[in-house]
N, C-alpha and C positions, 0 to 999 in steps of 0.2 A: 503494500498499500504505501508505503513511503515514496519507495523508487517511484510509482507511479505520481504521486504528487508533485515528486522531483521534476519529473516528465513534463506535467503539465505545466510548472512554473516556467520550467526552460522553453517551450514551444511560445506561452504567450510572451516572457520576455524579445524573443524572435519576433512576432506579430506586432507588436508596441510602437514599430517605427513603420508599417504597412499603411498606404493608404488607399483611401477610394479610388482615387486616378491611376493608382499602380493593380489594382485587382480590376477595375474595368477594361485597362489596356490588356492585362492577362487575358482576360475573356474575350477580347475583341479578336486579339491575336490566334487564339485556338480554334476561332470561329470563321475567321476568314481566310488563315493561312498564310498571311503577310504580314509584316510590319506596316506597308504601306496602304494596306487595306484597309487594315486595325486606326491608322491614323487620319485614314479619310471620314471615317464611320465616326470618329472622337472629335473631330474638327480640329486637330492638332498636326503639328509639322511630324515629321516620321523621324528626325532624329529625338523630338519630347519623347514620342512613342520607344524607341530604342532605350531612350535612359531610363524611362520607368520600368520598362524589362529588366534591363541592368540592375536598377536597385533593387527589385524585389527578388531576384535570384539571390543577392548578393545578403540581404536581408535573410532569408531562409536558409542559406548554403546549399542550395538546391541550383542545378541544369535545367530550366524549366521544356527548353527549345532545342531541338538539330537542326540545325540549317542545310537544307538538302537544295541545292540550286538555290533562286529566291524564294524556297518556301522555308515555313517555320513551321517544325511536326514537333507537335507535344510529345515529351518523354514521357515515360509510366507515372514517374512521379507528379507531373502536370496532368494527365490524364488524373489519378485518384484526388485531385485539387480541384480541377473543374466544377464537379456538383457540390462542391461544400463552398465554394466562390460565392455560386451563382444564391445557393441556397441562403447565403448570408446578405448578400445583397437584396435579394428580397425578402427577407426576414424584416432587414434593417427600413427597407422602404415600407413596407406593409405595416412595423411599428412608429416610423413617422408620421403616418394616417393616421392610424389609431388615436395616436396620442391628441392628435389632431382634430379628432372624430370626420375625419373623411374616409368614406367607403371607398376604395379604389376596386373597380371593377378588375378581372383577372381572366386572361385569353389563355389557355392551354393548347398548346400542340405538338402535338407525335409529328417527328418528320423520321421516315428511311434515309439511310446514307447518300440514296441516288438523288435527293432533293436537298441535302441539308444544307451544304458550303453551298450550294445556288441558288435555286430558286426559290426557299422559304427563308434565305438570308437576305434576298433583296428586297423580297416582300415586306419581312418586319423591320429593316432600318427603313424603309417609306414609312410605312404603319406608326412606326414612334416618331416620326417626322410631325405626320399630320394628326396624328392622336395622343402624346406626350401622357393623358390622364391614366390610359391603360399597362397595366401589368403586365408582360407577357411570359409564359413560361414555356419553353421547347424543351422538346424529350426526343432524344434519338435513342433507334434501337432496331430491333426485328417487327417486320410487321405481324406477326400472332401476337406479341405480346403488347404492342402499341393498339391493336384495334378491340382489343381486350379490355384493355383500360378506357378507351374509347367507349368501350357496348357499357362497362360497367360506371360511366360519369366518371371517370376520373381525366378524361382529355375531352377538349369541345371540338378539335380537328384533327383527323390524321392524312398526313401530305406525302406519298410514293405509288408506286407500283400497285396497280390493281390485283386484288387478291380471289382467292376461289371463290365460287358462290356459295360453298358451305361455310368460310369463315366472313362473309356479307350479312348474316343474318342479323336483322333489325338495323340494318346500319343502309347506309345512301352513298352509292360512287357517282361522281363526277368526271369525266373525263378530261384532262387540259389538253394533252398532245402523246407524243408518242416516243417509245424507248426502246431500245432492241438492246441484244448482247453485246458488249463488251470483251476484250481480252487487252491487259494490259501489263506493261514489261518495263524497265530501265531504258533511256538511252543509248542505242550500242547494243542492245540485247541482238544474239543471234537470230533472232526470229523475224528481227525488221524488215529482212530484204523479201519483197514479193508476198502474194497470197498466202495465208497460213492456214495450213492443211492440221484440224483437231491431230488427224496422228502424230504430227512434228510435236505434237506436248508430252508426247511418250519420254523425250529426252531432258525434260526440264520438270521441276517441283511445281505444283499449281496452290494457288491460293482462291478457294471456293468460298461461295457465302455460308453461314451455319444454316444447319437445319431446319429454324424455325423462320430464315427468311422468305419472304416471298418470291422472289426472283431463284430459290434452289430450284423448284422444281424445274422453272424453266432453265437452267445450267443442267440438271441431270439427265432433261431430255434430249437437249440438245446433243452431249456429249454421246447416251446412248443410242439415237437414231443414226448415229455414228460409227457405230462399232466400237467406243472408244470406251474404258473405265480409268476411272483414277488411277496412277502408281499410289505403290504406300507413302511417298515421301510428300504429302500435300497436309499444307493447313487451312485452318479454315476463319475468315475474317471479313467483316462487309464494310468494317471502320478506314475511311480513306488516309486518314494519317497513320494510324498503322502499318496500311496498306503499302503506301509510300515509301514508308522507311524499310520495310523487310524487300520492296521489289531492289532497292537502291542497293541493296548489301549482298541480293542474290541473283541469280536466274530464272526465278518462277515468273510467272504467267498466271495473272489476277484475273480471272471470269467474273465478271459483276456486270449487273446494269451499266450502259454506256453512260450514264449520268452520273455515274459514281466517282467516274476520273476524268469526266469530262474538263473540270477546272484545272486538274492537274496536267494535264496532256497541253491546256491552252498555254498553263506557265513553262513548259518545257520540263516539266519534273518526270513526265511518265510519256510514254508511246503507247500510241494503239495500233495494234496491228490490224492490218486489211483481212478482218474476219468475215467469211459470208455468213450471215446468219438472218437472213433476213424472217428468215422461219420462226423468230425468236421477239419478234416483235409486240410490246405489251403497251395500256395504257396507262399513264404516269396522270394523277388525277386527287382529286378532294375527297377523302371519306369522313362522313357525318352520322349524326343517327338519324335515323328515318323519322318522319313522321313529328319533328319534335320542333317548335320552333326558335327559331336563333334570337341570338341576343344583336343589337345593331354592330359589334364591336365584331362580333364573328362575321356578321356579313361584310362588314368590311374589310376583314381581313381575306375573305374569301375573293371579295372584287380586286383586292391587289395582290392577290397569288395568279388570277385570271389574267391580271393585265401582264405580270412580269412571266408569265408562260408564253 
């Protein structure tokens, strides 16, 4: 018990120098993937954002990001810190509002990895500009878990790939655009020349979506239809930040919805293989509870997601 008390005091002492600006900058960098985009979101200069990240790393004695090209990839300690930091900020905002007798509406969004770093981020930033009176909570995860939380009333909206009919009972899906399966590797990978035949994957480890990811059935069907079963050297991951770090250090191939790796391709961090996968096209859209009246805040967010799509 004494050791635990000492550890708590030590951690609190480390936290005493942290500022809300540093924490917001840390979260913005995790969400956007670059210091430049985080700086734009916070309306500060890039050197100021870099300084806040460096100060936070010094105070905590932790390396929070790995530099992979132009991208800032959160380390494992950073990934463990994200949820707590988001809860701390939202809890503080809620506490201040309660102290002032203000009832702040909360909009709870579930985002699949396919859209979390692109569509959802753009819509949320725009929403915050136009409706700063609303608290937004974003959860990322696999489709099965997010849809269950939506069905149980723990989320107001899920954005991502359309699930099977058995998973949409009591829910309503609105398509926004189409997405297909993508195969991603590091720049300079041996497979980057020419059309990529799935049989060529046998020479390389694979990174596949977890079993509870909506897109996993599409990946399995795609491989099975071509007579291919994954080798034993295979990982399961749908988080773009983790996948980018794994791909940068190996010759692995990441099979996932194209939207999950699109931003990294645009930044030059990943290369998309020329994969013939027209049979894997699926709908990306909004899932809400069926026959339930939507709040004005949810209506506004859905409109912004439609606009950004």
